[in-house]
N, C-alpha and C positions, 0 to 999 in steps of 0.2 A: 468266439462263436458261442451263442447260448446253447445250453444242454436241454434236451427234452427229457423230462422226468415223469414217470407214471407211478401213482400210488394206488394200491388195492386195499381199501379199508374193509376187512373181512369181519364176520361175526365172531369167529374163533381166533383167527390169525390174520395179520396184515403184512404187506411187504411193499418195498419201493424198488423201482428199476430205472435204469438210465439207457437211453438209446445211444449205442456206440457202434460205429461202422455199419449202420443200418439194422442192427439187431438189438433187441432188448436184453440187458444184462441186469440180473437181480443183484442189488447191493446188500452184502451181508451186514447184519447189525453188529454192535460192538462185541457181542459174544460169539461172533462168527456164524450165526444162524441165518438162513435165507428168509425165514419168516419170523415175525415178532408177535407174541401173544397179544391179542386185543384186550388187555387187562390193565386196569388203572387202580392204584390205591393211594391213600394218604397215610403218612406216618410222621407224627409230630410236625404237621404243616407242610411236609415235603411231598411233592407229587412223584410217584414212582410208576413207571410204565414198562410193560413188556415182560421179559424173562424174570427180572428182579421182582416185579409185582406178583408173578405167578408163583415164585418160590415161597413167598410168605402168605399166599392167599388163604391157606387153611387156618392160619393163626391170627390173621388180621381181619377183623370184621369190617374194616373200612375199605373193602375191595369190591370193584365193579367189573363184572364180566358181561360179554355178549350185549354191549350197549346198543349195537346196531339194530337189535330187535325192537328197540323203543323209539327209533328215529321216526319223526313225523307224528308222534303222540305228545300229549301235554304232561305225560308222567315224568317225575323227577326222581333222582336217586340221591342218597345222602352219604357223605363221608365226613367224619369228624365233626358232626353237628351242622354241616353246611350242605344245602341242597344244590344240585346241579342238573341242568337239562341234558338230554342225550347228546345234543349238539356240542355242549361244552366239554363233555367227556370225550367225544369223538375228536374234538380239536386237540385235546391233550395227546391222543394217539398219533394224529397227523403231525403235530409239532415234533414228536419224538422221531418219526420217520423222516421228516424234513431235515432234522439235525443229523441223522445218520447219513443222508445223501450229501449234505454240505461237508461233513468231515471227509467223506470219500472223494468228493470233487475239489475240495479246498476252496470253495466259494459259496456265497449266498445265492441260492438257486431261485429265489423269488423276488426279493426286494433289494435294491442297491442303496448304499449310503450315498448321500450328497448327490442324489438324482431325483428327477421329477417322475416318480413311478406312477403309472396309470393303473389304478386298482381300487377295489373296495376297501375302505378304511378299516372295517371290522376284520377283514381277512388279514390285512397287514398286522393289526394289533395282535391277533391270535397267533401270528407266527413269531412274535417276540417273546423272549424269556421273561420270567418274573424279575422285577426289581433291577432293571437294566438301564432305565431312562432317568435322567436327572430333571429335565424340564419339558413340559408339554404345553401346546396351545391347541384349543379346540373351538372352532367357529361353526356351530350346528347350522345346517341349512333348513330353515323353516320360515314361514311368512308371519309369524308372531302377532304383532299388533293388528294387522289387517284381517287375518283369519280368526284369531282368538276373540277379538272384540267385535267382530262382525260389522264393521262399518267401512264404507268406501270400497273401491275396486282398484286393484293394481294388476289387472289381467293383461292378456296378450294384446288386446285391442289398444292399449296404451303403450305398447312396445317395450314393456319392462323385461329386460333379459333375465332377471332373477326368476321369473315365472317359469322359464324353461328348464331350470335346474331341478334335479331330483330332490324331493322334499323328504325330510326326516320326521317321523312321528315320535311321540314321547317315548315309546318303548325302544326305538332305535337309538335315541339320544342317551337313554339310560344305559344301554348296552355299550355304547362308546365309552361313557364315563367309567363304567365298571371295569372295562378292559384297560383303560388308561391308569386307573388306580392299581391294577394288578402289576403293570409293567414299570410303574414309577418306583424309584428307590425311596426308602424311608426319608421323610422330611422333604421330598421332592415337590415341585410346584406344578399345578395345572392352572393356566390362564384361560378362562372360559368367557367367551363373548356372549352377551345377552342383550335383549331389547327391553323396552319399557314393560311389556306384558310380563315377561319372566322375572324382571327385577321387582316389580310391584307385588306380584303374587308369591314370589319367593321360590327359588330353585329347591329349597328344602321341602316346602309344602308340596311341590309337584313330584317329589320323590326322586329327583335326579341323583341325590347323594346317598340314597338308601344302600345299605350293604357295602359301603366303601369306608375308607379310613380318612376321607377328606374333611378338613376343617376350613370354614370361611374365615380368612385372616385379613383381607383388605379388599378394596375396590378402587379402580381408576376410571374416571370419566374421560372419554376421548371427545374433545371438542374438534369437530371436523373443519372448523373455520369457514364453513359455508352452510347456508340454510336449505333444508329440504322441504318435502311436502308434509302436510298435516291436516287434521280435521278440527282441531282446537288450537293447540300450540303446534308450531312447525318444528320438525325434527332437525336437530343440529349436532346431536351427540349419540354415542354408543357407550356401552358399559362393559368394563373388563373386570370380572370377578376373579379374585386371587384366592385359590384354594391350595392348602398345603396338606400333604399326606402326613399322618401321624408318624413320629412325634413332632409337635409343633415347635419350631425353633426360629429365632429371628436373626441375630447377628451372625451366627455360625453358618447360615444358609443364604444370606442376602447381603451382598457387599456394597451396594450403592444405596445410600440413605438420602439422596438428594433428588429422587424422582418425585415430581409433584403428583398429587392425586387428581388434578385436572390437567390433562395433557393436550396441548394445541398442536395439531399437525394436519396440513392439507395434503391429500394424496391424489395421485393420478389414477383415474378410473380405468384400470386394466382388467378388472373383473367386477361383476355385480356386487361383490362384497369385499372390495379392496380394503386392506387394513394398513395402519401406520407403521412403516418399516423402522423409523427412528425410535419409536417407543419400544418396539419389539427387540431392537438391538440393545437398548438399555436394560431391558428385563432379562434377556439372555445373558448379557455380561454380568448382571447382578447375581444370577442364580446358578451359574455354571462356571467351570474352569476348563482349561484345555484338556481334551480327552473325553469330556462328557458328550452325550448325545442328546440333541433336541428333537422332539417329536411333534409332528402335525399330521394327523390321520385324515384330515379333510382340507387339503392345502389351498384349494381355490386359486387365487391369484399368486400363490407361492411367495408371499411376502415374508413368511417365517423362514423359508429356505434361503431367501436373499439376505435376511438379517443374520442368520446363523453363519452363512458363508463370509459375510463381512467381518463378523466378530471372531471368526476362526474356530468355530465349533462344528462338529459333525452333525449331520441332519439325516433323519429318516422320516419319510412321509409319502403321501400319495394323494391323488384325487381321482374320483371315478370318471370325471369328464375332461379335465384339463391337464392330465399327465401325458407322459411319453411312453410308448410301448417299449418294454424291455426286450 
């Protein structure tokens, strides 16, 4: 049976409680205290939260207190030369409290491995620890060519299911990619699906990779083996950009060198943005080993989930529309 968890994010102190036998029980933090100071600091790149951050606050200038007072503003704070929004600092405190609850309960309280979690992808990403994921896939939900180039109409009047899906703006896509960068291990891979507009204008030009350690190392063209609509040429392909987190390595991090850069695969339309399972299976097998975790924070038709399961890899992912309630 799922546990009900409550978190109080306070200006000075925060706490987490669990509902047991109909009553709320405060979970003590690792130091045995019922409350955790709402203080965050950075030291040599490490994020420190709570009592440990409070103890060195007077001597460490990279310490943030009372971040809740800035919530809802555009003001940013700085630690070790990097700027953070109030929401990002708050997420660090919430993650610490979540980990405290998980240790007490002996289980992940929000998202399950190898399950179709129904949740916001950014919330899932912010719950993950730094440098814990080996390979990630991301298929941003946007209308790309049709909206960006302002021709044609793919509206509800034509019965296109994709128009009913929640759309991501540029800032949301950047936030996803930045969080994926944080949780990926060094030399880990992000496979990023893009359309003609983003391919031609360049994801770098659009700033998707700003403030990340990603390097563009390859691209695969997916030939869908069927022709779609178009206003000049008719669409028959999508593009998978291969990004690798620093440091860039080839042979040590990619075991299958027989994958063609034009991949032909016809897929069953189970989702408005169904993707090629066989290609994703090859990529997962090439970039991970048993025990690694594959991530997809916008799972849609769950093709990455199915591919990871077939290859024998653990999967963590979610979709805001098509998941299953925990």
